[in-house]
GUZA-58769 format. One line per field, with one value per residue: residue number from 1; x, y, z of N, C-alpha, C, CB in turn. Coordinates in steps of 0.1 Angstrom, whole numbers, plus 5000, padded with zeros to 4 digits. Atoms other than C-alpha are relative to their C-alpha. Glycine has a CB too. Example, Ala and Ser with C-alpha at 12.3 -4.5 7.8 and 13.67 -1.06 7.14 Angstrom:
BEGIN
i = c(1/2)
n_x = c(5009/4991)
n_y = c(4988/4989)
n_z = c(5000/5000)
ca_x = c(5123/5137)
ca_y = c(4955/4989)
ca_z = c(5078/5071)
c_x = c(5009/4992)
c_y = c(5012/5011)
c_z = c(5000/5008)
cb_x = c(4990/5004)
cb_y = c(5000/5005)
cb_z = c(5012/4986)
//
This chain:
BEGIN
i = c(1/2/3/4/5/6/7/8/9/10/11/12/13/14/15/16/17/18/19/20/21/22/23/24/25/26/27/28/29/30/31/32/33/34/35/36/37/38/39/40/41/42/43/44/45/46/47/48/49/50/51/52/53/54/55/56/57/58/59/60/61/62/63/64/65/66/67/68/69/70/71/72/73/74/75/76/77/78/79/80/81/82/83/84/85/86/87/88/89/90/91/92/93/94/95/96/97/98/99/100/101/102/103/104/105/106/107/108/109/110/111/112/113/114/115/116/117/118/119/120/121/122/123/124/125/126/127/128/129/130/131/132/133/134/135/136/137/138/139/140/141/142/143/144/145/146/147/148/149/150/151/152/153/154/155/156/157/158/159/160/161/162/163/164/165/166/167/168/169/170/171/172/173/174/175/176/177/178/179/180/181/182/183/184/185/186/187/188/189/190/191/192/193/194/195/196/197/198/199/200/201/202/203/204/205/206/207/208/209/210/211/212/213/214/215/216/217/218/219/220/221/222/223/224/225/226/227/228/229/230/231/232/233/234/235/236/237/238/239/240/241/242/243/244/245/246/247/248/249/250/251/252/253/254/255/256/257/258/259/260/261/262/263/264/265/266/267/268/269/270/271/272/273/274/275/276/277/278/279/280/281/282/283/284/285/286/287/288/289/290/291)
n_x = c(4999/4991/5006/4999/4993/4987/4990/4998/4988/5003/5010/4994/4987/4990/5003/5011/4996/4992/5009/5010/4998/4994/5009/5003/4988/4999/5010/4995/4989/5006/5006/4990/4994/5011/5000/4988/5003/5009/4992/4991/5008/5004/4988/4997/5010/4996/4988/5003/5007/4990/4992/5008/5001/4987/4998/5009/4994/4988/5005/5004/4988/4993/5007/4996/4986/5000/5006/4990/4990/5006/5001/4986/4996/5007/4994/4987/5002/5004/4988/4990/5005/4998/4986/4997/5006/4991/4988/5003/5001/4987/4992/5004/4995/4985/4998/5003/4990/4989/5003/4999/4986/4993/5004/4995/4986/4999/5003/4989/4989/5003/4999/4986/4995/5005/4992/4986/5000/5003/4988/4990/5005/4997/4985/4996/5004/4991/4987/4990/5002/4991/5006/4991/5006/4993/4998/5006/5012/4999/4995/5012/5004/4995/4985/4997/4990/4987/4996/4994/4988/4990/4995/4991/4988/4993/4995/4994/4995/4995/5010/5003/5010/5011/5012/5004/5013/5013/5007/5014/5008/4993/5009/4996/5007/4990/5004/5008/5001/4997/5004/4990/4988/5001/4998/4995/5010/4995/5001/5000/4993/5001/4989/5004/4993/4997/4985/4997/5004/4991/4987/5001/5002/4987/4991/5005/4996/4986/4997/5002/5011/5005/5006/5006/4998/4995/5010/5000/5012/4998/5005/5004/5009/5014/5006/5014/5001/4997/4986/4993/5001/4992/4986/4997/4999/4986/4990/4993/4991/4989/4991/4993/4991/4989/4991/4993/4992/5005/5002/5014/5005/5014/5002/5013/5005/4999/4994/4988/4989/4988/4991/4999/4993/4994/5010/5010/5013/5010/5013/5010/5007/4994/5003/4990/4987/5000/4999/4986/4992/5002/4990/4986/5000/4993/5009/5011/4996/4999/5013/5010/5009/5006/5009)
n_y = c(4994/5007/5007/4994/5008/5004/4990/4995/5006/5013/4998/4994/5005/4989/4991/4992/4990/4990/4993/4992/4986/4996/5000/5014/5005/4995/5007/5014/4999/4997/5013/5009/4996/5003/5014/5002/4995/5010/5012/4996/4998/5013/5006/4993/5004/5013/4999/4993/5010/5010/4994/4998/5013/5003/4990/5004/5012/4995/4993/5010/5007/4991/5000/5012/4999/4991/5007/5009/4992/4996/5011/5003/4989/5002/5012/4996/4992/5009/5008/4991/4998/5012/5001/4990/5005/5012/4995/4994/5011/5006/4991/5001/5013/4999/4992/5009/5010/4994/4998/5013/5004/4991/5004/5013/4998/4994/5010/5010/4992/4999/5014/5003/4992/5006/5012/4996/4994/5011/5008/4992/5000/5013/5002/4992/5008/5011/4996/5004/5015/5010/5013/5011/5012/5013/5003/5013/5001/5006/4990/4994/4987/4990/4999/4994/4990/5006/5007/4990/4995/5010/5000/4989/5002/5011/4998/4986/4997/4987/4990/4994/5007/4991/5005/4994/5003/5000/5010/4997/5012/5012/5009/5013/5004/5006/5000/5012/5008/5014/5005/5010/4995/4985/4991/4987/4990/4987/4991/4986/4992/4986/4993/4986/4990/5005/5001/5013/5010/5000/5005/5015/5006/4999/5010/5013/5001/5002/5013/5011/5008/4996/5012/5000/5013/5008/5001/4988/4992/4988/4988/4992/4988/5003/4991/5003/5009/4993/4996/5012/5003/4991/5004/5013/4997/4995/5010/5004/4989/5000/5010/4996/4988/5005/5006/4989/4992/4987/4997/4997/5000/4998/4991/5000/5014/5009/4992/5006/4991/5007/4990/5001/4990/4993/4993/5008/4998/5007/5000/5006/5010/5005/4991/4989/5006/5003/4987/4995/5010/4998/4989/5005/5012/5011/5005/5006/5014/5008/5002/5001/5010/4998/4989)
n_z = c(4986/4990/4989/4987/4990/5005/5000/5013/5007/5005/5011/5012/5005/5001/5012/4997/4990/5008/5009/4992/4999/4988/4990/4997/4994/4986/4992/4998/4990/4987/4996/4997/4988/4989/4997/4992/4987/4993/4996/4989/4988/4995/4994/4988/4990/4995/4992/4988/4991/4995/4990/4988/4993/4994/4989/4989/4994/4993/4987/4991/4995/4991/4987/4993/4995/4989/4988/4995/4994/4988/4991/4995/4991/4987/4994/4995/4988/4989/4996/4993/4987/4992/4997/4989/4987/4996/4995/4987/4990/4998/4992/4986/4995/4998/4988/4988/4999/4995/4986/4993/4999/4991/4987/4997/4998/4987/4990/4999/4994/4986/4994/4999/4989/4988/4998/4997/4987/4991/4999/4992/4986/4994/4999/4989/4988/4999/5004/4989/4997/5005/5001/4998/5005/4998/4986/4997/4992/4987/4991/4993/5005/4992/5002/5013/4999/4997/5013/5009/4994/5001/5014/5002/4992/5005/5014/5002/4986/4999/5002/4987/4992/4997/5005/5012/5005/4993/5007/5004/5003/5003/5008/5002/5013/5010/5014/5001/4987/5000/4987/4996/4995/4996/5011/4995/4999/5002/4988/5004/4990/5002/4993/4996/5009/5014/5002/4994/5010/5012/4995/4999/5013/5008/4994/5004/5014/5000/4994/5009/4995/4987/4994/4987/4994/5010/5011/5008/5000/5008/4995/5012/4998/5000/5010/5004/5011/5012/5001/5002/5014/5008/4998/5008/5014/5003/4997/5012/5004/4990/5003/5013/4997/4992/5009/5008/4991/4999/4986/4997/4986/4998/4990/4994/4998/5012/5010/5005/5002/5006/5005/5015/5005/4989/4991/4994/5005/4993/5007/4992/5007/5012/5011/5000/5003/5015/5007/4999/5007/5014/5004/4997/5007/4992/4990/5007/5004/4988/4994/5011/4998/4986/5000)
ca_x = c(4456/4480/4471/4465/4489/4518/4550/4558/4592/4575/4548/4572/4601/4633/4622/4589/4605/4629/4599/4580/4575/4592/4561/4553/4589/4588/4556/4572/4602/4580/4560/4592/4606/4572/4574/4610/4598/4570/4594/4619/4592/4580/4615/4620/4587/4598/4632/4617/4593/4622/4643/4614/4610/4647/4648/4618/4635/4667/4647/4631/4665/4679/4651/4658/4695/4687/4664/4691/4717/4693/4687/4725/4731/4704/4719/4754/4741/4724/4755/4777/4753/4754/4792/4794/4771/4793/4824/4809/4800/4834/4850/4829/4838/4875/4873/4856/4881/4909/4892/4889/4925/4937/4916/4928/4964/4959/4943/4971/4996/4978/4976/5013/5021/5000/5017/5051/5042/5028/5060/5082/5061/5064/5101/5105/5087/5111/5142/5158/5148/5171/5158/5175/5167/5176/5175/5170/5135/5132/5148/5125/5107/5118/5155/5151/5171/5198/5199/5206/5231/5249/5251/5266/5290/5301/5305/5314/5335/5349/5316/5314/5292/5268/5232/5219/5185/5149/5129/5098/5087/5098/5083/5085/5074/5095/5094/5082/5069/5083/5067/5095/5122/5129/5126/5143/5123/5127/5134/5126/5149/5141/5172/5170/5193/5196/5234/5235/5216/5238/5269/5258/5246/5279/5298/5276/5283/5320/5319/5322/5298/5275/5266/5245/5256/5274/5244/5247/5222/5217/5212/5192/5175/5138/5119/5083/5072/5073/5108/5120/5106/5122/5156/5152/5147/5183/5199/5207/5221/5241/5257/5266/5280/5300/5315/5324/5340/5316/5315/5277/5259/5223/5215/5187/5159/5162/5185/5212/5246/5277/5308/5309/5334/5350/5317/5292/5258/5226/5191/5158/5143/5152/5135/5158/5188/5177/5173/5208/5223/5209/5233/5263/5270/5294/5269/5241/5261/5266/5229/5213/5197/5186/5167)
ca_y = c(5234/5226/5201/5215/5204/5197/5217/5240/5224/5191/5206/5224/5212/5232/5245/5256/5274/5292/5302/5318/5355/5374/5377/5340/5332/5353/5336/5302/5312/5325/5292/5272/5292/5289/5252/5251/5272/5248/5219/5238/5248/5212/5200/5228/5219/5183/5193/5217/5189/5165/5190/5199/5162/5158/5190/5178/5144/5162/5184/5153/5136/5167/5168/5132/5139/5169/5148/5122/5148/5162/5128/5121/5155/5148/5113/5128/5154/5127/5106/5135/5142/5106/5107/5139/5123/5091/5112/5131/5098/5083/5115/5112/5075/5083/5110/5086/5060/5084/5093/5056/5049/5079/5069/5033/5045/5067/5039/5015/5043/5048/5010/5007/5036/5021/4988/5004/5024/4993/4974/5002/5004/4967/4967/4996/4975/4947/4968/4958/4921/4892/4859/4828/4796/4760/4761/4725/4717/4710/4742/4758/4790/4809/4803/4822/4852/4830/4810/4842/4855/4822/4822/4857/4849/4817/4829/4866/4867/4901/4918/4925/4913/4942/4930/4937/4924/4927/4896/4903/4869/4833/4810/4773/4770/4746/4746/4710/4690/4656/4636/4610/4634/4669/4696/4730/4761/4798/4824/4861/4885/4922/4943/4978/4994/4990/4994/4963/4943/4954/4947/4911/4904/4917/4895/4866/4872/4873/4841/4809/4791/4800/4772/4766/4737/4723/4726/4750/4779/4810/4846/4867/4901/4900/4915/4917/4891/4917/4928/4892/4886/4917/4906/4871/4887/4901/4867/4857/4891/4891/4858/4870/4903/4884/4863/4895/4910/4939/4938/4935/4941/4938/4969/4974/4967/4955/4978/4964/4981/4973/4990/4998/5019/5030/5043/5028/5023/5013/5004/4997/4976/4957/4982/5010/4987/4977/5014/5021/4989/4999/5029/5007/4980/4960/4958/4950/4920/4908/4911/4903/4871/4884/4915)
ca_z = c(4042/4069/4095/4130/4157/4134/4137/4109/4102/4097/4073/4049/4029/4025/3991/4005/4034/4009/3988/4017/4019/4046/4066/4064/4072/4103/4114/4108/4129/4156/4157/4157/4186/4205/4200/4213/4242/4250/4250/4272/4295/4298/4305/4330/4347/4349/4362/4387/4399/4402/4420/4443/4452/4458/4479/4499/4504/4514/4539/4553/4556/4571/4597/4605/4608/4630/4652/4654/4663/4689/4704/4705/4721/4747/4753/4756/4781/4801/4800/4810/4838/4850/4847/4868/4894/4893/4897/4926/4943/4936/4950/4981/4984/4979/5005/5029/5021/5028/5061/5070/5061/5080/5110/5108/5105/5135/5154/5145/5155/5188/5194/5186/5209/5236/5232/5232/5263/5280/5271/5284/5316/5321/5313/5338/5364/5356/5351/5385/5382/5377/5365/5379/5359/5363/5401/5413/5425/5462/5476/5502/5491/5522/5512/5479/5490/5505/5472/5453/5478/5478/5440/5441/5469/5453/5417/5422/5454/5445/5443/5481/5509/5511/5507/5472/5470/5480/5471/5451/5440/5438/5411/5411/5374/5353/5315/5316/5345/5350/5378/5378/5387/5402/5376/5377/5387/5381/5408/5403/5422/5425/5433/5449/5423/5385/5387/5410/5385/5356/5377/5384/5349/5334/5358/5348/5311/5318/5339/5319/5341/5370/5395/5425/5447/5417/5394/5364/5366/5345/5355/5330/5328/5333/5303/5291/5265/5238/5246/5248/5213/5200/5215/5199/5165/5167/5174/5138/5130/5162/5152/5116/5129/5155/5127/5108/5139/5140/5178/5181/5214/5225/5245/5269/5262/5226/5208/5185/5186/5165/5152/5114/5096/5129/5144/5168/5152/5170/5158/5175/5148/5116/5093/5103/5101/5065/5055/5068/5052/5018/5018/5028/5002/5024/5052/5028/5015/5051/5060/5026/5037/5072/5063)
c_x = c(5008/4993/5003/5008/5014/5009/5003/5012/4997/4990/5007/5013/5009/4997/4988/5003/5008/4991/4990/5004/5006/4991/4997/5012/5001/4990/5004/5010/4994/4993/5011/5006/4990/5000/5012/4998/4991/5008/5009/4993/4995/5012/5003/4990/5003/5012/4997/4992/5010/5008/4992/4999/5013/5003/4992/5006/5012/4996/4996/5012/5007/4993/5003/5014/5000/4994/5010/5011/4995/4999/5014/5005/4993/5006/5014/4999/4996/5011/5010/4995/5002/5015/5004/4995/5009/5013/4999/4999/5013/5009/4997/5005/5015/5003/4997/5010/5013/4998/5001/5014/5008/4996/5006/5015/5003/4997/5011/5012/4998/5002/5015/5007/4996/5007/5014/5001/4998/5013/5011/4997/5003/5015/5006/4997/5011/5015/5010/4999/5011/4993/5010/4993/5009/5003/4994/4987/5003/5006/4988/4998/5006/5015/5003/5011/5013/5005/5008/5014/5012/5006/5010/5013/5010/5007/5006/5005/5005/4990/4996/4989/4988/4987/4995/4986/4989/4991/4986/4991/5009/4990/5006/4993/5010/4995/4991/5000/5002/4998/5010/5013/4998/5003/5004/4988/5007/4999/5001/5006/4998/5011/4995/5006/5002/5015/5004/4997/5010/5014/5000/4999/5013/5010/4996/5004/5015/5005/4997/4988/4995/4993/4994/5001/5004/4992/5001/4987/5003/4993/4997/4992/4986/4993/4985/5001/5003/5015/5008/4999/5008/5015/5003/5002/5014/5010/5008/5010/5012/5011/5008/5010/5012/5011/5009/5008/4995/4997/4985/4997/4985/4998/4986/4990/5002/5006/5013/5011/5012/5009/5002/5007/5006/4990/4990/4986/4990/4986/4990/4992/5007/4997/5010/5014/5000/5002/5015/5009/4999/5009/5014/5000/5006/4991/4988/5003/5000/4986/4990/4990/4993/4990/4989)
c_y = c(4992/4994/5007/4991/4996/5012/5005/4994/4986/5001/5005/4994/5012/5009/5009/5011/5011/5008/5009/5015/5003/4999/4986/4994/5003/4992/4986/5000/5002/4987/4990/5003/4998/4985/4996/5004/4991/4988/5003/5002/4987/4993/5008/4997/4986/5000/5006/4990/4990/5006/5003/4987/4997/5009/4996/4988/5004/5006/4989/4993/5009/5001/4987/5000/5010/4994/4990/5007/5005/4989/4996/5010/4998/4988/5003/5009/4992/4992/5008/5003/4988/4999/5010/4995/4988/5005/5006/4989/4993/5009/4999/4987/5000/5008/4992/4990/5005/5003/4987/4995/5008/4996/4987/5001/5006/4990/4990/5007/5001/4986/4997/5008/4995/4988/5003/5006/4989/4991/5007/5000/4987/4997/5009/4993/4989/5004/4996/4985/4992/4987/4989/4987/4988/4997/4987/5001/4994/5010/5007/5015/5011/5002/5007/5010/4994/4993/5010/5005/4990/4999/5012/4998/4990/5003/5013/5004/5014/5011/5007/4992/5008/4994/5008/4999/5002/4991/5005/4988/4988/4991/4986/4994/4995/5002/4988/4993/4986/4994/4990/5006/5015/5008/5014/5010/5014/5008/5015/5008/5015/5007/5015/5010/4993/4997/4986/4989/4999/4995/4984/4994/5001/4990/4986/4997/4997/4986/4989/4992/5004/4987/5003/4986/4990/4998/5013/5008/5012/5012/5009/5012/4996/5010/4996/4990/5006/5003/4987/4996/5009/4997/4987/5003/5005/4988/4996/5011/5002/4990/5003/5011/4996/4993/5010/5010/5014/5004/5003/4999/5002/5009/5000/5010/4991/5008/4993/5011/4992/5011/4998/5013/5010/5008/4990/5003/4992/5002/4993/4989/4997/5009/5011/4995/4998/5013/5005/4991/5003/5011/4995/4986/4988/4994/4993/4986/4991/4996/4996/4989/5001/5011/5000)
c_z = c(5009/5011/5014/5009/4995/5000/4987/4993/4994/4988/4987/4997/5000/4989/5003/5010/4992/4992/5008/4999/5014/5012/5005/5007/5015/5009/5003/5011/5014/5006/5004/5014/5012/5003/5008/5014/5008/5005/5012/5013/5007/5007/5013/5011/5006/5009/5013/5010/5006/5011/5013/5009/5007/5012/5012/5007/5008/5013/5010/5006/5010/5014/5008/5006/5012/5012/5006/5008/5014/5011/5005/5010/5013/5007/5006/5013/5012/5005/5008/5014/5010/5004/5011/5013/5005/5006/5014/5011/5002/5008/5014/5006/5002/5012/5013/5002/5006/5015/5008/5001/5010/5014/5004/5003/5014/5011/5002/5007/5015/5007/5001/5011/5013/5004/5004/5014/5011/5002/5008/5015/5006/5001/5012/5013/5003/5000/5011/5003/4994/5000/5002/4995/5002/5014/5003/5008/5014/5010/5006/4995/5009/4999/4987/5001/5003/4988/4991/5006/5000/4986/4998/5008/4994/4987/4998/5014/5001/5000/5014/5007/5004/4994/4988/4997/5010/4992/4997/4998/4997/4993/4998/4987/4990/4986/4997/5013/4998/5013/5005/5006/5003/4987/5004/5000/4998/5013/4994/5011/4996/5008/5003/4990/4986/4999/5006/4991/4988/5004/5000/4987/4991/5005/4995/4985/4999/5006/4990/5004/5014/5006/5013/5006/4989/4988/4991/5000/4991/5006/4988/5004/4998/4991/4998/4988/4987/4998/4998/4985/4991/5001/4992/4985/4995/5000/4987/4995/5009/4996/4987/5003/5009/4991/4992/5009/5000/5015/5004/5015/5000/5012/5006/4993/4988/4989/4995/4998/4994/4995/4984/4995/5011/5009/5006/4995/5009/4994/5009/4993/4986/4988/4999/4997/4985/4993/5000/4991/4985/4995/5002/4993/5007/5011/4994/4996/5013/5005/4989/5002/5014/5001/4989)
cb_x = c(4985/5011/5004/4986/4993/4999/5012/5003/5012/4993/4990/5001/4999/5014/4997/4989/5009/5010/4993/5000/4987/5006/4987/4996/5013/4998/4986/5005/5010/4989/4991/5012/5003/4986/5000/5012/4994/4989/5008/5008/4987/4995/5012/4999/4986/5003/5011/4991/4989/5009/5005/4986/4996/5011/4997/4986/5004/5009/4989/4991/5009/5000/4985/4999/5009/4992/4987/5006/5004/4986/4994/5010/4996/4985/5001/5008/4990/4988/5007/5002/4985/4996/5009/4994/4986/5002/5006/4987/4990/5007/4998/4985/4996/5006/4991/4986/5003/5003/4986/4991/5006/4996/4984/4998/5007/4991/4987/5005/5002/4986/4993/5007/4995/4985/4999/5005/4988/4989/5005/5001/4985/4993/5007/4993/4986/4997/5000/4997/4987/5014/4992/5005/4996/5012/4995/5010/4989/5010/5009/5002/4985/4997/5006/4987/4996/4998/4989/4991/4998/4994/4988/4993/4997/4992/4988/4989/5011/5010/4987/4996/5007/5002/4989/5008/5000/4994/5000/5000/4991/5006/4998/4997/4993/5003/5012/5006/4986/5015/4986/5003/5012/5010/4987/5010/4993/4993/5011/4986/5015/4986/5013/5005/5013/4995/5008/4993/4985/5002/5004/4988/4989/5006/5001/4985/4997/5008/4992/5012/5004/4989/5012/4986/4987/5003/4986/5004/4996/4994/5010/4991/5004/4993/5007/4992/4987/4991/5005/4994/4985/4998/5003/4988/4990/5004/4994/4990/4991/4995/4993/4990/4992/4995/4993/4990/5015/4987/5009/4991/5007/4992/5004/5001/4985/4986/5003/4997/5004/4996/5014/4986/4992/5009/4992/5000/4999/5000/5001/4991/4985/4995/4986/5000/5002/4987/4991/5005/4997/4985/4997/5003/5008/5013/4995/4996/5014/5007/4995/5008/5007/5011/5007)
cb_y = c(5001/5010/4985/5004/4988/4994/4996/5015/4999/4991/5010/5015/4993/4994/4991/4991/4994/4993/4991/4995/5007/5014/5007/4992/5004/5015/5000/4995/5011/5011/4994/5000/5015/5004/4992/5007/5014/4996/4995/5013/5008/4991/5001/5016/5000/4990/5008/5012/4993/4995/5014/5005/4989/5001/5014/4997/4990/5009/5009/4990/4996/5014/5001/4988/5005/5013/4993/4992/5012/5006/4987/4999/5013/4998/4989/5008/5011/4991/4994/5013/5004/4988/5003/5013/4995/4991/5011/5009/4990/4998/5014/5001/4989/5006/5013/4994/4993/5014/5006/4990/5001/5015/4999/4990/5009/5013/4992/4995/5013/5005/4990/5003/5015/4998/4991/5010/5011/4991/4997/5014/5003/4989/5004/5014/4994/4990/5015/5008/4996/4999/4998/4998/5002/4999/5012/4991/4992/4988/5011/5000/5002/4997/4987/5006/5010/4990/4994/5012/5004/4986/5001/5013/4997/4987/4998/5010/4990/5002/4994/5014/4995/5015/4999/4995/4985/5014/4987/5008/5003/4993/5007/4991/5013/4986/5000/4991/5003/4997/4994/4991/4998/5003/5001/5005/5000/5007/4997/5005/4996/5005/5000/5003/5006/5010/5011/4998/5003/5015/5006/4996/5006/5015/5001/4999/5012/5011/4999/4991/4985/5012/4990/5006/4995/4986/4998/4997/5005/4998/5007/4991/5012/5000/5000/5013/4993/5012/5007/4989/5000/5015/4998/4990/5010/5011/4988/4996/5013/4998/4986/5003/5011/4990/4990/5007/5000/5001/5011/4991/5010/4987/5014/5004/5001/4994/5014/4993/5006/4990/4998/4998/5008/5010/5010/5002/4995/5005/4994/5011/5004/4986/5005/5007/4987/4994/5010/4999/4986/5004/5012/4999/5002/5006/5012/5009/5001/5008/5012/4997/4986/5002/5014)
cb_z = c(5006/5006/5001/5006/5004/4986/5008/5001/5009/5011/5005/5002/4987/4999/4988/5006/5010/4992/4991/5015/4997/4999/4996/4988/4992/5001/4992/4987/4997/4999/4989/4990/5000/4995/4986/4994/4999/4991/4988/4996/4997/4989/4991/4997/4994/4988/4992/4997/4991/4988/4995/4996/4990/4989/4995/4994/4989/4992/4996/4993/4988/4994/4997/4990/4989/4996/4995/4989/4992/4998/4993/4987/4994/4998/4989/4990/4997/4995/4987/4992/4999/4993/4987/4997/4998/4989/4990/5000/4995/4986/4995/5001/4990/4987/5000/4998/4986/4993/5002/4992/4986/4997/5001/4988/4989/5001/4996/4986/4994/5003/4991/4987/4998/5000/4987/4990/5001/4996/4986/4994/5001/4991/4987/5000/5000/4989/4999/5013/4995/5008/4986/5015/4985/4991/5010/5007/4992/5000/4992/5015/5000/5015/5001/4995/5011/5011/4992/4998/5015/5004/4990/5005/5015/4999/4991/4995/5003/4988/4994/4998/5013/4995/5010/4988/4996/5002/5008/4987/4987/5012/4986/5011/4994/5003/4991/4988/5006/4995/4999/4989/4991/5011/4991/4990/5014/4988/5011/4995/5002/5003/4992/5014/5006/4990/5006/5014/4995/4995/5014/5009/4992/5002/5015/5002/4992/5007/5013/4999/5000/4999/5001/5000/5007/5006/5004/4986/5014/4986/5009/4991/4990/5014/4987/4996/5000/4999/5013/5009/4996/5005/5014/5002/4996/5009/5006/4989/5000/5014/4997/4989/5007/5011/4991/4991/4997/4992/5005/4992/5009/5001/4996/5015/5004/4996/5005/4986/5014/4989/5007/4994/4990/4994/4991/5016/4985/5015/4986/5005/4997/4996/5001/5014/5008/4996/5006/5014/5003/4997/5009/5015/4987/5006/5009/4987/4994/5011/5007/4987/4999/5010/5000)
//
């Protein structure tokens, strides 16, 4: 009798199989196929179990990845929100900064305009004044008008004898006080007409030396401190232009005038002169160390 649990192919030899009747052979084949089916089923079950575990692991991993993606997405949205808020704050700060800069520029412009208006007003007040400096100390104050008239009569005899002046102020203020000797003082003369002042100052420029009782004195226009500083800033340029025969002149109150390429040019400040010289190579070379 065949042992139970053993497969048919292990129980029968090849000769025995060949000697089987058709019915028995079919039964044997059926059992062999069943046995193969059982083995395949077991392998399929194992494979399915393995695949199920791997699929489950993949699903878990996928869930983790999805959660991570969601967290990253939320973080990005939060970051973008903060960036937008920061950009809005920066935009507001920039707008405020522009407003502050604009207000400051307007304030500086108003201040500059006010200073310029004040300077012009002060220069207009002084426009008929002549400043006499280096007058010897000791002259009586009440003789101030006579001092000026004597200077005019002595140094400009062709100017006429018609009275030109109305005294506004006389100042006995020397540059430095020396107690051991007389020190020069300044006299401020206010004329009734600008043309009289211009006539006298022009004559003074043409005269080699102006004297009062044998002492050299100077006659100058009377300007505000700001205008005097503006005029001083042209001095180096005037000297260089004079050397180059550009016929420079310092016009009232502080405008530089000179001849260049056959034309008269005039400028109120160095910046405008620099902008012009940048378009003229020859002039730029002349002024390269002064602007």
